C-alpha positions in Angstrom: 25.6 31.4 0.8 28.7 33.1 0.1 28.5 35.8 -2.9 32.0 34.9 -4.3 32.5 31.2 -2.6 36.2 29.8 -3.5 35.5 26.3 -4.8 37.8 24.3 -4.1 38.4 21.5 -7.4 41.0 18.6 -6.0 44.1 18.2 -7.8 43.1 21.1 -9.7 45.5 24.0 -11.0 45.0 26.9 -9.0 44.3 29.0 -11.9 40.9 27.2 -11.5 40.0 29.0 -8.6 39.8 32.4 -9.5 38.3 34.1 -6.5 41.1 32.5 -4.0 43.5 33.6 -6.3 42.0 37.4 -6.7 42.2 37.4 -2.8 45.6 36.0 -2.6 46.5 38.9 -5.4 45.1 41.4 -3.1 46.9 40.0 0.5 49.8 40.7 -1.3 49.7 43.9 -3.2 47.7 45.7 -0.4 48.4 43.7 2.7 44.8 43.3 3.5 41.9 41.8 1.4 37.9 42.4 1.5 35.6 38.9 1.1 32.0 39.0 0.0 29.7 37.9 2.6 25.7 36.3 1.2 22.6 37.1 2.5 22.6 34.8 5.2 25.3 35.0 7.0 25.0 38.9 7.0 21.4 38.2 9.1 23.7 36.2 11.4 26.5 38.5 12.1 23.5 41.4 12.1 21.7 38.7 14.7 24.6 37.8 16.8 25.1 41.2 17.2 21.9 42.6 18.6 22.8 39.5 20.9 25.5 41.5 22.1 23.4 44.1 23.0 21.9 42.6 25.2 24.6 40.7 26.6 27.0 44.0 27.2 23.6 45.3 28.5 23.5 43.1 31.8 25.2 44.2 35.3 29.0 43.3 35.6 28.9 40.8 38.3 26.3 39.0 36.1 28.7 39.4 33.0 31.5 38.4 34.9 29.5 35.0 35.8 29.4 34.2 32.2 33.3 33.0 31.5 35.8 30.3 31.9 39.3 32.3 32.4 41.4 29.6 32.9 40.4 28.8 28.9 39.9 32.4 27.7 35.8 30.9 27.3 33.2 33.8 27.6 33.5 37.2 29.0 36.8 39.1 29.3 36.7 42.6 31.6 38.3 46.0 30.1 41.8 46.5 30.8 42.7 42.5 30.8 44.1 42.8 27.7 46.2 45.0 25.7 47.4 46.2 22.3 51.7 46.3 23.1 52.2 47.3 26.9 50.3 46.3 29.5 50.2 49.9 30.7 47.9 51.2 28.0 45.3 48.3 27.9 42.4 47.8 25.3 39.4 50.2 26.1 36.4 47.6 25.7 35.2 44.2 27.5 35.1 41.3 25.1 33.7 37.6 25.0 35.4 35.3 23.6 34.0 31.6 21.9 36.9 28.9 21.0 35.9 25.6 19.0 37.9 23.5 21.2 35.9 24.6 24.0 32.4 22.8 22.3 32.9 20.1 24.8 32.5 21.9 27.9 29.9 21.4 29.9 29.0 24.6 32.6 25.7 25.0 32.4 25.9 28.9 30.7 27.9 27.4 28.0 24.8 25.9 26.9 22.4 28.6 27.5 24.3 31.5 27.1 22.7 32.9 24.0 25.5 35.7 23.3 27.8 31.8 23.5 24.8 30.1 21.3 24.9 32.5 18.6 28.7 32.8 18.4 29.0 29.3 18.1 26.3 29.6 15.0 28.9 32.6 13.6 31.7 30.6 14.0 29.8 27.6 11.7 29.2 29.7 9.2 33.0 31.5 9.0 35.0 28.0 9.1 34.6 26.9 5.4 35.7 29.8 3.4 38.5 30.7 5.4 39.8 26.5 5.4 39.4 27.1 1.3 41.8 30.3 1.7 44.1 28.1 3.0 43.8 25.8 1.0 44.0 28.2 -2.2 47.2 29.5 -1.3 48.4 26.0 -0.6 48.1 25.2 -4.1 49.2 28.1 -5.0 52.5 27.7 -3.3 53.0 24.1 -2.6 51.0 22.1 -4.8 49.4 19.1 -4.2 49.8 19.9 -0.1 46.6 20.5 2.2 46.1 24.0 3.4 46.6 24.2 7.6 44.1 22.7 10.0 42.6 25.4 12.1 39.2 25.2 13.6 40.0 24.1 17.1 42.3 26.6 17.7 40.3 29.4 16.2 37.8 31.6 17.6 35.3 34.2 17.5 35.3 37.6 19.9 33.1 40.1 20.0 34.6 43.5 21.4 32.4 45.9 23.2 33.5 49.5 23.7 31.8 52.5 24.9 33.6 55.5 23.0 32.8 58.6 25.0 33.2 56.8 28.6 37.5 57.6 27.3 39.4 60.5 26.9 42.1 57.8 25.2 42.9 58.8 21.1 43.2 55.4 20.7 41.3 52.6 21.7 43.5 49.9 20.9 47.0 51.0 20.4 48.3 49.3 16.7 49.6 45.9 16.9 49.2 42.9 14.3 47.0 40.3 15.6 50.1 37.7 15.7 47.4 34.4 13.7 47.4 33.6 10.2 44.4 36.1 10.2 41.5 37.8 11.4 38.5 37.6 9.5 36.8 41.0 11.0 33.3 43.4 11.3 32.3 46.2 13.3 28.8 48.3 13.6 30.6 51.3 14.4 34.2 53.9 13.1 37.2 53.8 14.6 38.9 50.8 12.6 42.4 52.2 11.0 44.6 50.0 9.3 48.8 50.9 8.6 48.5 51.3 4.7 52.3 52.1 3.8 51.8 55.2 3.6 50.3 55.7 7.4 47.2 54.9 9.3 44.1 55.6 7.5 39.9 54.4 7.9 39.2 51.0 7.1 36.0 51.4 4.5 33.8 47.5 4.5 30.5 47.6 3.1 28.1 45.8 4.8 28.2 42.8 2.6 32.5 42.8 3.6 34.4 41.3 5.9 38.1 42.7 6.7 40.9 39.8 6.0 43.9 41.6 8.0 47.0 38.7 7.4 48.8 38.2 11.0 52.3 37.6 11.3 52.4 33.3 11.0 51.1 34.1 7.8 54.0 36.5 6.6 56.4 33.2 8.2 53.9 30.9 6.0 54.4 32.7 2.8 58.2 33.3 2.8 57.1 37.4 3.9 55.4 37.7 0.5 52.4 38.4 3.1 53.0 41.2 5.7 51.0 41.5 9.2 48.5 44.1 8.6 48.9 46.5 11.1 45.7 48.3 12.9 44.6 50.3 15.6 40.7 51.7 17.1 40.3 55.3 16.6 38.2 57.0 19.1 35.3 58.5 17.8 34.1 60.2 21.3 30.5 59.1 19.8 27.9 58.2 22.5 27.2 55.9 20.8 28.4 52.1 21.7 30.9 50.3 19.0 30.8 46.5 18.3 33.6 45.1 16.7 33.7 41.1 15.3 37.1 38.9 15.6 37.3 36.0 13.9 41.0 34.9 14.9 42.5 32.1 12.6 45.6 29.7 14.7 47.3 26.7 13.6 46.2 23.6 15.6 49.6 22.5 17.6 49.1 18.6 16.7 50.1 18.9 13.3 53.9 19.7 11.3 53.3 22.8 10.1 56.3 23.9 6.8 56.3 26.8 5.4 54.4 27.1 2.0 57.6 29.3 0.7 61.3 28.6 2.3 63.6 31.1 2.5 65.9 33.1 4.5 63.1 34.7 6.7 61.7 31.6 8.4 64.8 29.6 8.7 64.5 27.1 11.1 61.4 28.6 12.7 59.0 26.5 14.7 55.7 28.4 13.3 53.9 25.9 15.4 55.9 27.1 19.0 55.7 30.5 17.7 51.7 30.2 17.5 51.5 29.1 20.7 53.4 31.8 22.7 52.2 34.8 20.4 48.8 35.2 22.9 51.5 36.2 25.6 52.0 39.4 23.7 48.9 40.7 24.5 48.6 39.7 28.3 47.2 36.0 27.4 47.4 32.8 27.9 49.8 30.2 25.3 47.2 28.2 23.1 47.8 25.3 25.1 48.0 26.9 28.2 44.8 28.0 27.7 43.6 24.6 26.0 44.4 22.8 29.1 42.8 25.3 31.5 45.9 26.9 32.7 44.9 30.3 31.7 44.3 33.2 33.8 
């Protein structure tokens, strides 16, 4: 399925995984990386965006009916999430699908077209992420398994109407607070901090952008920095859709840094992962899992 799969070789030296090494080096030196995706996953993503267009065109009361707020599942109104400050909310509607909620039995969860397609997309993206983390473990902590991430990770599609807003930024600059984020979009706007200021992100049709978060910074003892990014308003009449796969560690594991130094001394990475969503107006990972979100 993938043009450049990261092949996992059991008990191998990391040099036997050249694609993994290349992505890791790119994350270290550039602060981000691009993973090439094959034809099948490109078609899946394109189809998911097409289904999303139909969903977001529905009346607002109907969209709101496809939501489990306590579990952070499904639709969320514009203004409920923010990047830096509550008084500057992200100017986007969103729809989230969590692996942790796959056992939910609410009727819309099993019949909503966008929900069904997003689950299929998650399944397609899970394997390369697992392989990338294992390559990192092989490089910095040989013999250690990569972190378990499946049930704590989620896919989100954001819907923007640039021409409807006067703000220059539809999302303010921030880092996502996850291990990493895979992202692609249907239109311009995403800008990344390259170290010399923010620049437009250039992502080809057969690529997804890998954006490291502060949890990965902790895992690597600061070797990989979090990527700050924002979404600039193009003021175009065309809607913009973005897809993000947010990758978090599962909470029922002990997660030790691959590289230990003063930057992560005494820090509990799982504890950090649980609390970080609160920075953006979201419940903790535990609260979302147990239905205590809002």
